[in-house]
MARDRENZA-412459 format. One record per atom (N, C-alpha, C): residue number from 1; x, y, z; residue in one letter. Coordinates in Angstrom, 1 decimal, padded with zeros to 4 digits, always signed. Each point is the difference from the previous one (the first is absolute). Example, Ala and Ser with C-alpha at 12.3 -4.5 7.8 and 13.67 -1.06 7.14 Angstrom:
BEGIN
<num 1, X +013.2, Y -005.7, Z +007.8, residuo a>
<num 1, X -000.9, Y +001.2, Z +000.0, residuo a>
<num 1, X +000.9, Y +001.2, Z +000.0, residuo a>
<num 2, X -000.4, Y +001.1, Z -000.7, residuo s>
<num 2, X +000.9, Y +001.1, Z +000.0, residuo s>
<num 2, X -000.8, Y +001.1, Z +000.8, residuo s>
REM end
This chain:
BEGIN
<num 1, X +061.3, Y +084.9, Z -028.6, residuo x>
<num 1, X +001.0, Y +001.0, Z -000.9, residuo x>
<num 1, X +001.4, Y -000.9, Z +000.3, residuo x>
<num 2, X +000.5, Y -000.9, Z +000.6, residuo x>
<num 2, X +001.2, Y -000.5, Z +000.2, residuo x>
<num 2, X +000.5, Y -000.4, Z -001.3, residuo x>
<num 3, X -000.8, Y +000.2, Z -001.7, residuo x>
<num 3, X +000.2, Y -000.5, Z -001.1, residuo x>
<num 3, X +000.8, Y +000.7, Z -000.5, residuo x>
<num 4, X -001.0, Y +001.5, Z +000.5, residuo x>
<num 4, X -000.2, Y +001.5, Z -000.9, residuo x>
<num 4, X +001.4, Y +001.0, Z +000.6, residuo x>
<num 5, X +000.9, Y -000.4, Z +000.6, residuo x>
<num 5, X +000.6, Y +000.2, Z +001.1, residuo x>
<num 5, X +001.1, Y +001.3, Z -000.6, residuo x>
<num 6, X +000.1, Y +000.0, Z -001.8, residuo x>
<num 6, X +001.2, Y +000.5, Z -000.5, residuo x>
<num 6, X -000.9, Y +000.7, Z +000.1, residuo x>
<num 7, X -001.1, Y -000.1, Z -000.9, residuo x>
<num 7, X -000.8, Y +001.1, Z -001.2, residuo x>
<num 7, X -000.7, Y +000.9, Z +001.9, residuo x>
<num 8, X -000.6, Y -000.2, Z +001.1, residuo x>
<num 8, X -000.1, Y +001.1, Z +000.7, residuo x>
<num 8, X +001.1, Y +000.3, Z +000.7, residuo x>
<num 9, X +001.7, Y -000.3, Z -000.6, residuo x>
<num 9, X +001.7, Y +000.6, Z +000.8, residuo x>
<num 9, X -000.1, Y +001.4, Z -001.6, residuo x>
<num 10, X -000.6, Y -000.6, Z -000.9, residuo x>
<num 10, X +000.1, Y +000.8, Z -001.4, residuo x>
<num 10, X -000.9, Y +001.5, Z +000.1, residuo x>
<num 11, X -001.3, Y -000.7, Z +000.5, residuo x>
<num 11, X -000.8, Y +001.3, Z +000.3, residuo x>
<num 11, X +000.1, Y +000.9, Z +001.0, residuo x>
<num 12, X +000.3, Y -000.7, Z +001.1, residuo x>
<num 12, X +000.6, Y +001.1, Z +000.9, residuo x>
<num 12, X +001.0, Y +001.5, Z -000.4, residuo x>
<num 13, X +001.4, Y -001.3, Z -000.7, residuo x>
<num 13, X +001.2, Y +001.7, Z -000.9, residuo x>
<num 13, X -000.6, Y +000.0, Z -000.4, residuo x>
<num 14, X -000.8, Y -000.4, Z -001.5, residuo x>
<num 14, X -000.3, Y +000.8, Z -000.8, residuo x>
<num 14, X -000.4, Y +001.1, Z +000.1, residuo x>
<num 15, X -001.5, Y -000.2, Z +001.8, residuo x>
<num 15, X -000.4, Y +001.4, Z +000.9, residuo x>
<num 15, X +000.4, Y +001.2, Z -000.1, residuo x>
<num 16, X +001.3, Y -001.1, Z +001.0, residuo x>
<num 16, X +001.2, Y +000.5, Z +000.7, residuo x>
<num 16, X +000.3, Y +001.5, Z -000.9, residuo x>
<num 17, X +000.9, Y -000.5, Z -001.0, residuo x>
<num 17, X +000.6, Y +000.2, Z -001.2, residuo x>
<num 17, X -001.4, Y +001.4, Z -001.2, residuo x>
<num 18, X -001.1, Y -000.2, Z +000.6, residuo x>
<num 18, X -001.0, Y +000.7, Z -000.7, residuo x>
<num 18, X +000.1, Y +001.5, Z +001.0, residuo x>
<num 19, X -000.2, Y -000.6, Z +001.2, residuo x>
<num 19, X -000.8, Y +001.1, Z +000.6, residuo x>
<num 19, X +001.8, Y +001.2, Z +000.8, residuo x>
<num 20, X +001.1, Y -000.8, Z -000.3, residuo x>
<num 20, X +000.8, Y +000.0, Z -000.2, residuo x>
<num 20, X +000.0, Y +001.4, Z -000.7, residuo x>
<num 21, X -000.1, Y +000.0, Z -001.5, residuo x>
<num 21, X +000.1, Y +000.9, Z -001.1, residuo x>
<num 21, X -000.8, Y +000.6, Z +000.6, residuo x>
<num 22, X -001.1, Y -000.3, Z -000.1, residuo x>
<num 22, X -001.0, Y +001.4, Z +000.1, residuo x>
<num 22, X +000.0, Y +000.9, Z +001.0, residuo x>
<num 23, X +000.6, Y -000.3, Z +001.1, residuo x>
<num 23, X +000.6, Y +000.8, Z +001.5, residuo x>
<num 23, X +000.9, Y +001.2, Z -000.3, residuo x>
<num 24, X +001.3, Y -000.8, Z -000.8, residuo x>
<num 24, X +000.9, Y +000.7, Z +000.3, residuo x>
<num 24, X +000.2, Y +000.9, Z -001.6, residuo x>
<num 25, X -001.5, Y -000.8, Z -000.7, residuo x>
<num 25, X +000.3, Y +000.6, Z -001.5, residuo x>
<num 25, X +000.6, Y -000.7, Z -001.1, residuo x>
<num 26, X +000.5, Y -000.9, Z +000.3, residuo x>
<num 26, X +001.8, Y +000.1, Z -000.3, residuo x>
<num 26, X -000.9, Y -001.0, Z -001.2, residuo x>
<num 27, X +001.4, Y +000.2, Z -001.4, residuo x>
<num 27, X -000.3, Y -000.4, Z -001.1, residuo x>
<num 27, X +000.9, Y -001.4, Z -000.3, residuo x>
<num 28, X -000.3, Y -001.0, Z +000.3, residuo x>
<num 28, X +000.7, Y -001.2, Z +000.1, residuo x>
<num 28, X -000.1, Y -000.4, Z -001.3, residuo x>
<num 29, X -000.6, Y -000.6, Z -001.3, residuo x>
<num 29, X -000.3, Y -000.1, Z -000.8, residuo x>
<num 29, X +001.2, Y +000.9, Z -001.0, residuo x>
<num 30, X -000.6, Y +001.2, Z +000.1, residuo x>
<num 30, X +002.0, Y +000.8, Z -000.7, residuo x>
<num 30, X +000.9, Y +000.4, Z +000.1, residuo x>
<num 31, X +000.6, Y -000.3, Z +001.7, residuo x>
<num 31, X +000.7, Y +000.4, Z +001.2, residuo x>
<num 31, X +000.7, Y -001.7, Z -001.0, residuo x>
<num 32, X -000.2, Y -000.6, Z -001.0, residuo x>
<num 32, X -000.1, Y -001.8, Z -000.1, residuo x>
<num 32, X +000.4, Y +000.4, Z -001.6, residuo x>
<num 33, X -000.2, Y +000.7, Z -001.0, residuo x>
<num 33, X +000.2, Y +000.8, Z -001.2, residuo x>
<num 33, X +001.3, Y +000.5, Z +000.2, residuo x>
<num 34, X -000.6, Y +000.9, Z +000.4, residuo x>
<num 34, X +001.6, Y +001.4, Z +000.3, residuo x>
<num 34, X +001.0, Y -001.5, Z +000.3, residuo x>
<num 35, X +000.1, Y -000.7, Z +000.7, residuo x>
<num 35, X +002.1, Y -000.4, Z +000.2, residuo x>
<num 35, X -001.0, Y -001.3, Z -000.4, residuo x>
<num 36, X -000.3, Y -000.4, Z -001.3, residuo x>
<num 36, X -000.5, Y -000.4, Z -000.9, residuo x>
<num 36, X +001.4, Y -000.1, Z -001.2, residuo x>
<num 37, X -000.4, Y +002.0, Z -000.2, residuo x>
<num 37, X +000.0, Y +000.7, Z -000.9, residuo x>
<num 37, X +002.2, Y +000.1, Z +000.2, residuo x>
<num 38, X +000.0, Y +000.5, Z +001.3, residuo x>
<num 38, X +001.3, Y +000.0, Z +000.3, residuo x>
<num 38, X +001.1, Y -000.9, Z +000.8, residuo x>
<num 39, X -000.6, Y -001.4, Z -000.5, residuo x>
<num 39, X +000.8, Y -000.9, Z +000.2, residuo x>
<num 39, X +000.2, Y -000.5, Z -002.0, residuo x>
<num 40, X -000.8, Y +000.7, Z -000.3, residuo x>
<num 40, X +000.1, Y -000.3, Z -001.8, residuo x>
<num 40, X +001.6, Y -000.1, Z -001.1, residuo x>
<num 41, X +000.3, Y +000.7, Z +000.6, residuo x>
<num 41, X +001.4, Y +000.3, Z +000.1, residuo x>
<num 41, X +000.9, Y -001.0, Z +000.3, residuo x>
<num 42, X +000.1, Y -000.7, Z +001.4, residuo x>
<num 42, X +000.1, Y -001.7, Z +000.0, residuo x>
<num 42, X +000.1, Y -000.6, Z -000.5, residuo x>
<num 43, X -001.3, Y -000.3, Z -001.0, residuo x>
<num 43, X -001.2, Y -001.0, Z -000.4, residuo x>
<num 43, X -000.1, Y -001.1, Z +001.0, residuo x>
<num 44, X +000.2, Y +000.6, Z +001.2, residuo x>
<num 44, X -000.9, Y -001.1, Z +001.2, residuo x>
<num 44, X -001.7, Y -000.2, Z -000.4, residuo x>
<num 45, X -000.5, Y +000.9, Z -000.7, residuo x>
<num 45, X -001.8, Y -000.2, Z -000.2, residuo x>
<num 45, X +000.2, Y -000.9, Z -000.5, residuo x>
<num 46, X +001.2, Y -000.6, Z -001.4, residuo x>
<num 46, X -000.6, Y -000.6, Z -000.7, residuo x>
<num 46, X -000.1, Y -001.8, Z +000.4, residuo x>
<num 47, X +000.8, Y -000.1, Z +001.7, residuo x>
<num 47, X -000.1, Y -000.9, Z +000.8, residuo x>
<num 47, X -001.4, Y -000.5, Z +000.5, residuo x>
<num 48, X -000.1, Y +001.1, Z +001.3, residuo x>
<num 48, X -001.9, Y +000.4, Z +000.4, residuo x>
<num 48, X -000.7, Y -001.4, Z -000.6, residuo x>
<num 49, X -000.5, Y -000.2, Z -001.1, residuo x>
<num 49, X -000.7, Y -000.4, Z -000.6, residuo x>
<num 49, X +000.3, Y -001.3, Z +000.2, residuo x>
<num 50, X +001.4, Y -000.5, Z -000.2, residuo x>
<num 50, X +000.0, Y -001.8, Z -000.4, residuo x>
<num 50, X +000.0, Y -000.4, Z +001.8, residuo x>
<num 51, X +000.6, Y +000.9, Z +000.5, residuo x>
<num 51, X +000.2, Y -000.4, Z +001.4, residuo x>
<num 51, X -001.4, Y -000.1, Z +000.9, residuo x>
<num 52, X -000.7, Y +000.9, Z -000.3, residuo x>
<num 52, X -001.0, Y -000.4, Z +000.5, residuo x>
<num 52, X -001.1, Y -000.6, Z -000.4, residuo x>
<num 53, X +000.0, Y -000.8, Z -000.9, residuo x>
<num 53, X +000.0, Y -001.5, Z -000.8, residuo x>
<num 53, X +000.4, Y -001.6, Z +000.6, residuo x>
<num 54, X +001.1, Y +000.9, Z +000.1, residuo x>
<num 54, X +001.1, Y -001.2, Z +000.5, residuo x>
<num 54, X -000.4, Y -000.3, Z +002.1, residuo x>
<num 55, X -000.5, Y +001.2, Z +000.6, residuo x>
<num 55, X -000.8, Y +000.3, Z +001.4, residuo x>
<num 55, X -001.0, Y -000.8, Z -000.3, residuo x>
<num 56, X -000.7, Y -000.4, Z -001.2, residuo x>
<num 56, X -000.9, Y -000.3, Z -000.1, residuo x>
<num 56, X -000.6, Y -001.7, Z +000.4, residuo x>
<num 57, X +001.2, Y -000.1, Z -001.3, residuo x>
<num 57, X +000.8, Y -001.2, Z +000.1, residuo x>
<num 57, X +000.5, Y -000.8, Z +001.4, residuo x>
<num 58, X +000.7, Y +000.9, Z +000.6, residuo x>
<num 58, X +001.1, Y -001.2, Z +001.3, residuo x>
<num 58, X -001.1, Y +000.1, Z +001.3, residuo x>
<num 59, X -001.3, Y +001.2, Z -000.3, residuo x>
<num 59, X -001.0, Y -000.1, Z +001.5, residuo x>
<num 59, X -000.7, Y -001.5, Z -000.1, residuo x>
<num 60, X -000.4, Y -000.1, Z -001.7, residuo x>
<num 60, X -001.2, Y -000.9, Z -000.1, residuo x>
<num 60, X +000.9, Y -001.1, Z +000.4, residuo x>
<num 61, X +001.2, Y -000.5, Z -000.1, residuo x>
<num 61, X +000.6, Y -001.6, Z -000.4, residuo x>
<num 61, X +000.7, Y +000.3, Z +001.5, residuo x>
<num 62, X -000.2, Y +000.7, Z +000.5, residuo x>
<num 62, X +000.0, Y +000.0, Z +002.0, residuo x>
<num 62, X -001.2, Y +000.0, Z +001.0, residuo x>
<num 63, X -000.9, Y +000.2, Z -000.9, residuo x>
<num 63, X -001.7, Y -000.3, Z +000.4, residuo x>
<num 63, X +000.1, Y -001.4, Z -000.4, residuo x>
<num 64, X +000.0, Y -000.8, Z -001.1, residuo x>
<num 64, X +000.0, Y -001.3, Z -000.6, residuo x>
<num 64, X +001.1, Y -000.9, Z +000.9, residuo x>
<num 65, X +001.2, Y +000.3, Z +000.4, residuo x>
<num 65, X +000.6, Y -000.3, Z +000.6, residuo x>
<num 65, X -000.4, Y -000.4, Z +001.6, residuo x>
<num 66, X -000.1, Y +000.9, Z +000.1, residuo x>
<num 66, X -000.9, Y +000.1, Z +001.6, residuo x>
<num 66, X -001.3, Y -001.0, Z +000.4, residuo x>
<num 67, X -000.7, Y +000.3, Z -001.6, residuo x>
<num 67, X -001.4, Y -001.3, Z +000.1, residuo x>
<num 67, X +000.0, Y -001.3, Z +000.4, residuo x>
<num 68, X +001.8, Y +000.2, Z -001.4, residuo x>
<num 68, X +000.0, Y -001.4, Z +000.1, residuo x>
<num 68, X +000.7, Y -000.3, Z +001.7, residuo x>
<num 69, X +001.1, Y +000.7, Z +000.5, residuo x>
<num 69, X -000.1, Y -001.0, Z +000.9, residuo x>
<num 69, X -000.4, Y -000.5, Z +001.3, residuo x>
<num 70, X -000.9, Y +001.5, Z -000.5, residuo x>
<num 70, X -000.8, Y -001.1, Z +001.8, residuo x>
<num 70, X -001.8, Y -000.4, Z -000.6, residuo x>
<num 71, X +000.0, Y -000.6, Z -000.7, residuo x>
<num 71, X -000.7, Y -001.2, Z -000.8, residuo x>
<num 71, X +000.9, Y -001.4, Z +000.4, residuo x>
<num 72, X +001.7, Y +000.4, Z -000.5, residuo x>
<num 72, X +001.1, Y -001.4, Z +000.4, residuo x>
<num 72, X -000.7, Y +000.0, Z +001.6, residuo x>
<num 73, X +000.5, Y +001.2, Z +000.3, residuo x>
<num 73, X +000.9, Y -000.5, Z +001.6, residuo x>
<num 73, X -002.1, Y -000.1, Z +000.8, residuo x>
<num 74, X -001.2, Y +000.0, Z -000.5, residuo x>
<num 74, X -001.2, Y -000.2, Z +000.3, residuo x>
<num 74, X +000.0, Y -001.7, Z -000.1, residuo x>
<num 75, X +000.5, Y -000.6, Z -001.6, residuo x>
<num 75, X +000.2, Y -001.2, Z -000.1, residuo x>
<num 75, X +000.3, Y -001.2, Z +000.5, residuo x>
<num 76, X +001.3, Y +001.1, Z +000.9, residuo x>
<num 76, X +000.9, Y -000.4, Z +000.8, residuo x>
<num 76, X -000.2, Y -000.5, Z +001.8, residuo x>
<num 77, X -001.3, Y +000.6, Z -000.1, residuo x>
<num 77, X -000.4, Y +000.1, Z +001.9, residuo x>
<num 77, X -000.8, Y -000.4, Z +000.0, residuo x>
<num 78, X -001.2, Y -000.6, Z -001.2, residuo x>
<num 78, X -000.9, Y -000.9, Z +000.0, residuo x>
<num 78, X +000.6, Y -001.3, Z -000.7, residuo x>
<num 79, X +001.4, Y -000.2, Z -000.8, residuo x>
<num 79, X +000.6, Y -001.7, Z +000.2, residuo x>
<num 79, X +000.4, Y +000.4, Z +001.2, residuo x>
<num 80, X +000.6, Y +000.3, Z +001.0, residuo x>
<num 80, X +000.9, Y -000.6, Z +001.0, residuo x>
<num 80, X -001.7, Y +000.5, Z +001.1, residuo x>
<num 81, X -000.9, Y +000.1, Z +000.3, residuo x>
<num 81, X -000.7, Y +000.0, Z +000.6, residuo x>
<num 81, X -000.9, Y -002.1, Z -001.1, residuo x>
<num 82, X +000.0, Y -000.4, Z -000.8, residuo x>
<num 82, X -000.6, Y -001.0, Z -000.5, residuo x>
<num 82, X +001.1, Y -000.9, Z +000.7, residuo x>
<num 83, X +001.3, Y +000.2, Z +000.2, residuo x>
<num 83, X +000.8, Y -000.9, Z +000.2, residuo x>
<num 83, X +000.4, Y -000.5, Z +001.4, residuo x>
<num 84, X -000.5, Y +001.0, Z +000.7, residuo x>
<num 84, X -000.3, Y +001.1, Z +001.8, residuo x>
<num 84, X -001.2, Y -001.8, Z +000.3, residuo x>
<num 85, X -001.5, Y +000.4, Z -001.0, residuo x>
<num 85, X -000.7, Y -001.0, Z +000.2, residuo x>
<num 85, X +000.4, Y -001.6, Z -000.4, residuo x>
<num 86, X +000.6, Y +000.2, Z -000.9, residuo x>
<num 86, X +000.2, Y -001.6, Z -000.6, residuo x>
<num 86, X +001.2, Y -000.8, Z +001.1, residuo x>
<num 87, X +001.2, Y +001.1, Z +000.6, residuo x>
<num 87, X +000.8, Y -001.2, Z +000.9, residuo x>
<num 87, X -000.6, Y -000.1, Z +001.7, residuo x>
<num 88, X -001.8, Y +001.0, Z -000.2, residuo x>
<num 88, X -000.3, Y -000.2, Z +001.3, residuo x>
<num 88, X -000.9, Y -001.3, Z -000.2, residuo x>
<num 89, X -000.9, Y -000.6, Z -001.2, residuo x>
<num 89, X -001.1, Y -001.2, Z -000.3, residuo x>
<num 89, X +001.5, Y -000.7, Z +000.2, residuo x>
<num 90, X +001.0, Y -000.1, Z -000.4, residuo x>
<num 90, X +000.3, Y -001.0, Z +000.0, residuo x>
<num 90, X +001.3, Y -000.6, Z +000.8, residuo x>
<num 91, X -000.3, Y +001.3, Z +001.2, residuo x>
<num 91, X +001.0, Y -000.4, Z +001.0, residuo x>
<num 91, X -000.8, Y -001.5, Z +000.5, residuo x>
<num 92, X -001.4, Y +000.3, Z +000.4, residuo x>
<num 92, X -001.0, Y -000.4, Z +000.8, residuo x>
<num 92, X +000.1, Y -000.8, Z -000.8, residuo x>
<num 93, X -000.4, Y -000.7, Z -000.9, residuo x>
<num 93, X -000.1, Y -000.9, Z -001.3, residuo x>
<num 93, X +001.7, Y -001.0, Z +001.2, residuo x>
<num 94, X +000.7, Y +000.5, Z -000.6, residuo x>
<num 94, X +001.0, Y -001.0, Z +000.1, residuo x>
<num 94, X +000.2, Y -000.1, Z +001.6, residuo x>
<num 95, X -000.1, Y +001.1, Z +000.9, residuo x>
<num 95, X -001.0, Y -000.7, Z +001.8, residuo x>
<num 95, X -000.2, Y -000.4, Z -000.4, residuo x>
<num 96, X -001.6, Y -000.4, Z -000.1, residuo x>
<num 96, X -001.1, Y -001.0, Z -000.1, residuo x>
<num 96, X +000.9, Y -001.4, Z -000.4, residuo x>
<num 97, X +000.6, Y +000.4, Z -000.9, residuo x>
<num 97, X +000.7, Y -001.3, Z -001.0, residuo x>
<num 97, X +001.3, Y -001.0, Z +001.4, residuo x>
<num 98, X +000.2, Y +000.9, Z +000.9, residuo x>
<num 98, X +001.2, Y -000.8, Z +001.3, residuo x>
<num 98, X -001.4, Y -000.9, Z +000.3, residuo x>
<num 99, X -001.2, Y +000.0, Z +000.6, residuo x>
<num 99, X -000.4, Y -000.4, Z +000.8, residuo x>
<num 99, X -000.3, Y -001.0, Z -001.1, residuo x>
<num 100, X -000.3, Y -000.3, Z -001.2, residuo x>
<num 100, X +000.3, Y -001.6, Z -001.6, residuo x>
<num 100, X +001.2, Y -000.9, Z +001.2, residuo x>
<num 101, X +001.0, Y +000.6, Z -000.5, residuo x>
<num 101, X +001.9, Y +000.1, Z +000.5, residuo x>
<num 101, X -000.4, Y -000.6, Z +001.1, residuo x>
<num 102, X +000.3, Y +000.5, Z +001.7, residuo x>
<num 102, X -000.5, Y -000.8, Z +000.4, residuo x>
<num 102, X -000.5, Y -001.2, Z +000.5, residuo x>
<num 103, X -001.5, Y +000.1, Z -000.5, residuo x>
<num 103, X -001.0, Y -001.1, Z +000.1, residuo x>
<num 103, X +000.7, Y -001.4, Z -000.6, residuo x>
<num 104, X +001.2, Y +000.7, Z -001.8, residuo x>
<num 104, X +000.2, Y -001.4, Z -000.4, residuo x>
<num 104, X +001.4, Y -000.2, Z +000.7, residuo x>
<num 105, X +000.8, Y +000.5, Z +000.5, residuo x>
<num 105, X +000.4, Y -000.1, Z +000.9, residuo x>
<num 105, X +000.2, Y -001.0, Z +001.4, residuo x>
<num 106, X -001.6, Y +000.2, Z +000.0, residuo x>
<num 106, X -000.3, Y -000.9, Z +001.3, residuo x>
<num 106, X -000.6, Y -001.3, Z -000.5, residuo x>
<num 107, X -000.4, Y -000.1, Z -001.4, residuo x>
<num 107, X -000.1, Y -000.9, Z -000.7, residuo x>
<num 107, X +000.3, Y -001.6, Z -000.1, residuo x>
<num 108, X +000.3, Y -000.7, Z +001.1, residuo x>
<num 108, X +001.2, Y -001.4, Z -000.5, residuo x>
<num 108, X -000.7, Y -000.4, Z -001.4, residuo x>
<num 109, X +001.8, Y -000.2, Z -000.8, residuo x>
<num 109, X -000.3, Y -000.8, Z -001.6, residuo x>
<num 109, X -000.4, Y +001.3, Z -000.4, residuo x>
<num 110, X +000.5, Y +001.2, Z -000.4, residuo x>
<num 110, X -001.2, Y +001.1, Z -000.6, residuo x>
<num 110, X +002.1, Y -000.1, Z -000.4, residuo x>
<num 111, X +000.0, Y +000.1, Z -001.7, residuo x>
<num 111, X +001.0, Y +000.0, Z -000.5, residuo x>
<num 111, X +001.3, Y +001.3, Z +000.1, residuo x>
<num 112, X +001.1, Y +000.1, Z +000.8, residuo x>
<num 112, X +000.5, Y +001.1, Z -000.4, residuo x>
<num 112, X +000.7, Y +000.8, Z -000.9, residuo x>
<num 113, X -000.2, Y -000.4, Z -001.4, residuo x>
<num 113, X +000.9, Y +000.6, Z -001.0, residuo x>
<num 113, X -001.8, Y +000.8, Z -000.1, residuo x>
<num 114, X -000.8, Y -000.3, Z -000.3, residuo x>
<num 114, X -000.8, Y +000.9, Z +000.2, residuo x>
<num 114, X -000.3, Y +002.0, Z +000.4, residuo x>
<num 115, X +000.8, Y -001.0, Z +001.5, residuo x>
<num 115, X +000.0, Y +001.5, Z +001.2, residuo x>
<num 115, X +001.1, Y +000.6, Z -000.4, residuo x>
<num 116, X +000.7, Y -001.0, Z -000.6, residuo x>
<num 116, X +001.3, Y +001.2, Z -000.4, residuo x>
<num 116, X -000.7, Y +000.9, Z -001.8, residuo x>
<num 117, X -000.4, Y -001.0, Z -000.5, residuo x>
<num 117, X -000.7, Y +001.1, Z -001.3, residuo x>
<num 117, X -001.2, Y +001.1, Z +000.2, residuo x>
<num 118, X -000.5, Y -000.5, Z +001.8, residuo x>
<num 118, X -000.8, Y +001.4, Z +000.1, residuo x>
<num 118, X +001.4, Y +001.4, Z +000.7, residuo x>
<num 119, X +000.9, Y -000.3, Z +000.7, residuo x>
<num 119, X +000.4, Y +000.7, Z +000.5, residuo x>
<num 119, X +001.1, Y +001.2, Z -001.6, residuo x>
<num 120, X +000.1, Y -001.2, Z -000.9, residuo x>
<num 120, X +000.7, Y +000.9, Z -001.5, residuo x>
<num 120, X -001.6, Y +000.9, Z +000.0, residuo x>
<num 121, X -000.7, Y -000.9, Z -000.1, residuo x>
<num 121, X -001.2, Y +001.5, Z -000.9, residuo x>
<num 121, X +000.3, Y +000.6, Z +000.8, residuo x>
<num 122, X -000.4, Y -000.1, Z +001.8, residuo x>
<num 122, X -000.2, Y +001.3, Z +000.1, residuo x>
<num 122, X +001.0, Y +000.9, Z +000.2, residuo x>
<num 123, X +001.3, Y -000.2, Z +000.0, residuo x>
<num 123, X +001.2, Y +000.9, Z -000.3, residuo x>
<num 123, X +000.3, Y +000.1, Z -001.0, residuo x>
<num 124, X -001.2, Y -000.3, Z -000.8, residuo x>
<num 124, X +000.5, Y +000.5, Z -002.4, residuo x>
<num 124, X -001.2, Y +001.5, Z +000.1, residuo x>
<num 125, X -000.8, Y +000.0, Z +001.2, residuo x>
<num 125, X -001.1, Y +000.7, Z -000.3, residuo x>
<num 125, X +000.1, Y +001.2, Z +000.8, residuo x>
<num 126, X +000.4, Y -000.5, Z +001.5, residuo x>
<num 126, X +000.5, Y +001.6, Z +001.2, residuo x>
<num 126, X +001.5, Y +000.6, Z -000.9, residuo x>
<num 127, X +000.8, Y -000.7, Z -001.3, residuo x>
<num 127, X +001.0, Y +000.9, Z -000.3, residuo x>
<num 127, X -000.5, Y +000.9, Z -001.3, residuo x>
<num 128, X -001.0, Y -000.8, Z -000.5, residuo x>
<num 128, X -000.7, Y +000.8, Z -001.0, residuo x>
<num 128, X -001.0, Y +001.4, Z +000.0, residuo x>
<num 129, X -000.6, Y -000.3, Z +001.8, residuo x>
<num 129, X -000.5, Y +000.9, Z +000.3, residuo x>
<num 129, X +000.6, Y +001.1, Z +000.4, residuo x>
<num 130, X +001.3, Y -000.4, Z +000.5, residuo x>
<num 130, X +000.9, Y +001.6, Z +000.7, residuo x>
<num 130, X +000.8, Y +000.0, Z -001.6, residuo x>
<num 131, X +000.5, Y -000.3, Z -001.0, residuo x>
<num 131, X +000.1, Y +000.4, Z -001.3, residuo x>
<num 131, X -000.8, Y +001.1, Z -000.8, residuo x>
<num 132, X -001.2, Y -000.4, Z +000.3, residuo x>
<num 132, X -001.4, Y +000.8, Z -000.5, residuo x>
<num 132, X +000.0, Y +001.1, Z +000.5, residuo x>
<num 133, X +000.4, Y +000.2, Z +001.4, residuo x>
<num 133, X -000.1, Y +001.4, Z +000.7, residuo x>
<num 133, X +001.1, Y +000.3, Z +000.2, residuo x>
<num 134, X +001.0, Y -000.6, Z -000.8, residuo x>
<num 134, X +001.2, Y +001.2, Z -000.3, residuo x>
<num 134, X -000.1, Y +000.7, Z -000.9, residuo x>
<num 135, X -000.5, Y -000.4, Z -000.5, residuo x>
<num 135, X -000.1, Y +000.9, Z -001.7, residuo x>
<num 135, X +000.4, Y +001.6, Z -000.2, residuo x>
<num 136, X +000.7, Y +000.3, Z -000.7, residuo x>
<num 136, X -000.2, Y +001.3, Z +000.2, residuo x>
<num 136, X -000.4, Y +000.9, Z -001.9, residuo x>
<num 137, X +000.3, Y -001.1, Z -001.0, residuo x>
<num 137, X -000.7, Y +000.7, Z -001.5, residuo x>
<num 137, X -001.3, Y -000.9, Z +000.1, residuo x>
<num 138, X -000.7, Y +001.0, Z +000.3, residuo x>
<num 138, X -001.9, Y -000.8, Z +000.2, residuo x>
<num 138, X -000.1, Y -000.1, Z -002.2, residuo x>
<num 139, X +000.5, Y -001.4, Z +000.0, residuo x>
<num 139, X +000.2, Y +000.0, Z -001.9, residuo x>
<num 139, X -001.1, Y -001.7, Z +000.1, residuo x>
<num 140, X -001.2, Y -000.3, Z -000.8, residuo x>
<num 140, X -000.2, Y -001.5, Z -000.6, residuo x>
<num 140, X +001.1, Y -001.1, Z +000.1, residuo x>
<num 141, X +001.2, Y +000.8, Z -001.4, residuo x>
<num 141, X +001.1, Y -001.0, Z +000.7, residuo x>
<num 141, X +000.8, Y -000.2, Z +001.2, residuo x>
<num 142, X +000.4, Y +000.7, Z +001.0, residuo x>
<num 142, X +000.7, Y +000.2, Z +001.0, residuo x>
<num 142, X -000.9, Y -000.8, Z +001.0, residuo x>
<num 143, X -001.2, Y +000.1, Z -000.1, residuo x>
<num 143, X -000.8, Y -001.3, Z +000.7, residuo x>
<num 143, X +000.1, Y -001.7, Z -000.2, residuo x>
<num 144, X -000.4, Y +000.2, Z -001.4, residuo x>
<num 144, X +000.3, Y -001.2, Z -000.3, residuo x>
<num 144, X +001.6, Y -001.1, Z +000.2, residuo x>
<num 145, X +001.0, Y +001.1, Z -000.3, residuo x>
<num 145, X +001.2, Y -000.2, Z +000.8, residuo x>
<num 145, X +000.5, Y -000.1, Z +001.4, residuo x>
<num 146, X -001.4, Y +000.5, Z +000.8, residuo x>
<num 146, X +000.5, Y -000.5, Z +001.3, residuo x>
<num 146, X -000.3, Y -000.8, Z +000.8, residuo x>
<num 147, X -000.9, Y -000.8, Z -000.7, residuo x>
<num 147, X -000.7, Y -000.9, Z -000.2, residuo x>
<num 147, X +000.3, Y -001.4, Z -000.2, residuo x>
<num 148, X +000.8, Y +000.5, Z -001.1, residuo x>
<num 148, X +000.5, Y -001.7, Z -001.3, residuo x>
<num 148, X +000.8, Y -000.7, Z +001.5, residuo x>
<num 149, X -000.9, Y -001.5, Z -000.2, residuo x>
<num 149, X +001.9, Y -000.4, Z +000.3, residuo x>
<num 149, X +000.9, Y -000.1, Z -000.3, residuo x>
<num 150, X +000.8, Y -000.2, Z +000.8, residuo x>
<num 150, X +001.5, Y +000.3, Z +000.2, residuo x>
<num 150, X +000.6, Y -001.5, Z -000.1, residuo x>
REM end
């Protein structure tokens, strides 16, 4: 029923207009013809049809833009949910990797250069996660740009 909301509104409005015209014996179409005939000397009647055509196209454009905006909002919502889920998974992974780091630090003779590399990798991963989380324009190019090595 939701998808036919405007049709239902149109049926109700048309029915009310018909009932009012029957109950009060109104000749709405004839009144429109008389009005157009009175406006003939002002040459306004030539504007009505082009105005109607323009209004149809404006309404169609507004409806199309509205649909595009809804789709973009849904894409952004899905993207944000995906990034938050990825953020959660990677944080769990990084926290588990801290156990590996602590074990390596407590192991005698473990190369400290490897621990430095480990810290750099973790820092870079956190920066990329943060950059992905803060993208405002969700597009393929902006996503690639946010994780590109600096």
